[in-house]
C-alpha positions in Angstrom: 119.6 74.6 124.3 121.2 76.9 121.8 119.9 76.5 118.3 121.9 78.0 115.4 121.5 78.2 111.6 124.8 78.0 109.8 126.7 77.2 106.6 130.1 75.8 105.7 129.8 77.0 102.1 127.0 74.7 101.1 123.3 74.6 101.9 122.3 76.3 105.3 121.7 73.8 108.1 120.6 73.9 111.7 122.5 72.7 114.8 122.6 72.7 118.5 125.5 74.7 119.8 127.5 72.8 122.5 130.6 73.5 124.5 132.0 76.5 126.4 132.8 79.9 124.8 135.7 79.7 122.4 135.3 75.9 122.0 131.8 75.6 120.6 130.8 72.7 118.4 127.7 72.5 116.2 125.8 69.3 116.5 124.1 69.2 113.2 120.3 68.6 113.0 118.4 66.9 110.1 115.8 69.6 109.8 114.5 72.9 111.0 113.7 72.4 114.8 110.9 74.9 114.5 109.1 72.6 112.2 110.2 69.1 113.3 111.5 67.4 116.5 115.2 67.9 117.3 117.0 65.1 115.6 120.9 65.2 115.5 122.5 63.6 112.5 125.7 62.7 114.4 127.7 65.2 112.3 129.7 67.8 114.3 131.3 71.0 113.0 133.6 73.2 115.0 132.0 76.7 115.2 135.2 78.3 114.0 134.8 76.4 110.7 131.2 77.6 110.1 129.5 80.9 109.3 126.5 81.7 111.5 123.4 82.9 109.7 120.3 84.5 111.1 119.0 81.8 113.4 115.4 82.1 112.1 113.9 83.5 108.9 110.5 84.7 109.9 107.8 83.0 107.9 105.7 86.1 107.6 106.7 89.0 109.8 108.7 90.7 112.5 106.5 92.4 115.0 108.2 95.3 116.9 107.3 97.2 120.0 108.0 100.9 120.2 108.9 102.9 123.4 108.7 99.9 125.7 111.4 101.4 128.1 110.3 104.5 129.9 113.7 106.2 129.6 113.8 105.5 125.8 110.3 107.0 125.4 111.6 110.1 127.3 114.6 110.5 125.1 112.3 110.3 122.1 110.3 113.2 123.5 107.3 111.7 125.2 105.9 109.3 127.8 105.6 105.6 127.5 102.4 104.6 125.6 99.3 103.6 127.5 99.2 100.3 125.6 101.9 98.5 123.6 102.8 100.4 120.4 103.4 97.8 117.7 104.6 98.0 114.1 106.0 95.6 111.5 109.3 95.0 109.8 109.3 92.8 106.6 111.0 89.4 106.8 113.3 90.7 104.0 115.0 93.0 106.6 116.5 90.1 108.5 120.2 89.4 108.4 122.6 87.4 110.6 125.7 87.8 112.7 128.5 89.5 110.8 126.3 90.6 107.9 126.6 94.2 106.9 123.9 96.7 107.9 123.6 98.7 104.7 123.5 102.5 105.1 120.8 103.7 102.6 121.4 106.7 100.5 118.0 108.0 101.5 119.0 108.7 105.2 121.6 110.8 107.0 120.8 109.6 110.5 120.9 105.8 110.9 120.4 104.5 114.5 121.0 101.2 116.3 118.4 99.8 118.8 119.5 96.7 120.7 116.6 94.5 121.7 115.5 91.1 123.1 113.9 89.1 120.3 111.2 86.4 120.9 110.9 83.5 118.4 107.4 82.0 118.1 107.0 78.2 118.0 103.4 77.6 116.9 100.3 79.3 115.5 99.2 81.8 118.1 96.0 83.7 118.3 94.3 85.2 121.4 96.9 83.7 123.7 96.4 84.7 127.3 99.4 86.0 129.2 99.4 83.0 131.5 99.9 80.7 128.5 102.4 82.7 126.4 105.3 80.4 127.3 103.5 77.7 125.3 104.0 79.6 122.0 107.7 80.7 122.5 110.4 78.7 120.9 113.2 80.8 122.4 115.0 84.1 122.5 117.7 85.7 120.5 119.4 89.1 120.1 118.0 91.8 117.8 118.9 95.2 116.4 115.9 97.4 115.3 117.9 99.5 112.8 116.1 102.8 112.2 116.5 105.7 109.8 115.6 108.3 112.3 115.2 111.2 109.9 112.9 109.2 107.7 110.9 108.1 110.7 110.3 111.8 111.6 109.7 112.8 107.9 107.2 110.1 107.0 105.0 110.3 110.1 104.8 106.5 110.2 107.6 104.0 110.4 107.4 101.5 107.6 110.2 102.9 105.4 112.4 104.0 108.3 112.4 100.5 109.8 111.9 98.3 106.8 115.0 98.6 104.6 116.8 95.4 103.7 119.4 94.6 106.5 117.5 96.6 109.1 116.8 93.6 111.4 120.0 91.8 112.4 119.3 88.6 114.5 121.6 86.2 116.3 123.9 84.7 117.1 121.6 81.8 118.0 118.3 81.0 119.8 118.3 80.1 123.4 115.3 77.9 124.2 115.5 77.8 128.0 115.7 81.3 129.3 113.9 83.5 131.8 113.6 86.9 130.0 112.3 88.8 133.0 115.6 90.5 134.1 118.5 90.2 131.7 121.2 92.8 131.1 121.2 94.3 127.6 124.1 96.4 126.2 125.0 98.0 122.9 128.4 99.1 121.9 129.7 100.9 118.8 133.3 100.2 118.1 133.7 99.0 121.6 132.2 102.1 123.2 129.2 101.5 125.5 126.1 103.3 124.2 123.1 101.4 125.7 122.9 99.6 129.1 119.6 98.4 130.4 117.7 95.4 131.8 114.7 93.7 130.5 113.0 94.2 133.9 112.8 97.9 132.9 110.3 97.0 130.1 107.0 98.8 130.4 105.2 95.7 129.2 106.8 92.3 129.8 107.1 89.5 127.2 103.8 87.8 128.2 101.8 91.0 128.2 103.2 91.8 124.7 102.4 88.4 123.3 98.9 88.5 124.7 98.4 92.0 123.2 99.9 91.2 119.8 98.0 87.9 119.4 94.7 89.7 120.2 95.4 91.8 117.0 97.1 89.4 114.6 98.0 85.7 114.3 101.6 84.8 114.9 103.1 82.0 112.9 106.0 79.6 113.7 109.2 81.4 113.1 107.7 84.9 113.5 109.8 87.2 115.6 108.8 89.8 118.2 111.2 92.6 119.0 110.4 93.8 122.5 111.7 97.4 122.5 115.0 99.1 123.2 116.5 100.8 126.3 117.7 104.4 126.4 120.9 105.4 124.6 119.9 105.0 120.9 122.1 107.0 118.6 123.9 107.2 115.2 126.1 104.7 113.5 128.2 105.2 110.3 129.8 103.1 107.6 132.9 101.5 109.0 131.4 101.1 112.5 130.8 97.8 114.2 127.7 97.5 116.4 127.5 94.8 119.0 124.4 94.0 121.0 124.8 91.7 124.0 122.1 90.1 126.1 122.9 88.2 129.3 122.5 84.5 128.9 122.3 84.6 125.1 125.4 86.1 123.6 126.5 88.9 121.4 125.3 90.0 117.9 127.9 91.9 115.9 127.4 93.6 112.6 129.4 96.1 110.6 127.8 99.1 109.0 128.6 99.3 105.3 127.9 101.6 102.4 125.4 100.4 99.8 
């Protein structure tokens, strides 16, 4: 099931996306499916007549994983960590498909990082890896936008990763997906920059969720970004960044000046 959040110019609504690529229809739901059972209203909206929004607005946080692909860790100048390296983005950093990634005046080196994103379905604390599927609502595409110069200058990552618009998510959530070996690519203006597979993760989704929930409680709607493959690099105002994940779809965002 593909779950989207959208607007036609009025209040945001949720829908199940049906139909083949290019002919999708939104079967409108009566409420947020993260909070309530999936109940279609009977209304249908052609996707071309709607604007997709971020498929989820995290209730409290976005938990990110650094250096979770060995080749990316190497390009950043070190080995993969001996245990998952986690950090937070504020929920105010989340934007949706087509929304502009704002290039802050404080940076001169803004990078894309295409990632698989996990959407949490229920309160999760101390969840063993063997039961992590029970707390996953589904998967979407993410971009862990990073001001690389600020990351190096600050010595910690809050500012570099936390600006408004620094967490694009979308285009929708896929609820029935095996995340173990999916192709992930990132392009800038159509030029391939990243190409990896989720099977190259140092720590898989279940291991990550078990580790994170041993540290902090995850709430329904929280998002976990699982790390990025090698090939990160700069983007500039006027560029379009597209992150694609096999089985889910493509998240496109322009880069704009503030």
